[in-house]
N, C-alpha and C positions, 0 to 999 in steps of 0.2 A: 712513117715509115719504120723508125723506131718504136712505134708501138707495135707494130706487126713483127717485127723483129722479136722484142721481148715476148709477145705472146707467143710467137711459136716456140720458143725454148721455153718457155714454162708450161706449155702443153708435150713440148717433148721429154720434160723432166715429170711428170704428171705421168704419163704413158709408161714412162721407165718403171718409175717406181710400182706402178700398178702391175705391172708385168713382172717383175721382182718378186713382191708380193706373192700372186698366183704360182710363180715357178717353186717358191718354197713352197706352199700350203700342197701344190700337186706331187712333188716329189717324199712328202711324209716325213722328213727329216725335220723331228721335234715338231710336227702337227699335234696342235691340239685343238680345244672345242672354242675357245677364243683365238681368235687371229688377228691380232692386234695392230701390224703392218698393215692387213688387209683394211681393218675399219678406218685407218689411218688413209689408206688412198683413197678409198671413198670421201672422205674428207676434204681431200687436197682437191679431188675430182670435183665436187661443191663445189667448193670456194673458185677452181676454175671456170664452170658453168655457169655461176652465177656473175661472173666477170665479162663473161662472153656474150651474157644477155643485157649487162649493162653497157657495153658496146655500142658505137653507133653501127648501127646496121648497113651501110653500104661499104661491104669489103668485098664486090664480087661476086657472092655466093659463099664464097670461104670462111665467113663466122657462122653462117648456117650448117656447111657443113664438121667445122670444130665441134660445132654444139650436139649433133646428132652422134659425133666420134665419142666424145664424151660421154654422152649418156649410154652408146654403148659398151663401153669399158665400165664404167660404174655398174651395167649388168652383168658383164664378165666377173668381177671382179666377186658382186653378192654370190654369182654361182660357185663363186670359186671358197666363199665362206659356208656359204651352205653344203657343197661337196664334204667339205670335211669337218662339218657339223653332223654329217652321217658317217660318214665314216670314223669320225673316231671318239662320238659323242658328245652331248651336251655339255 
């Protein structure tokens, strides 16, 4: 039970970090080709994904859903990085 709560909190922190980075990139304020916060968000999401894949599988489908959501978040963060690179140059 504590592991589930801890995992959920970690996922929420990662999602918040990724969303915050996406908002900064989309706002255009201080946007540059290199998106350090976005790159770090992907790294944190990769860590969470690895942890979930190493977790025991019997979680009533919630582990698999979390894996899918993290993969989706990673795609969105990458899309934000790609957008900034197109808009603001390499």
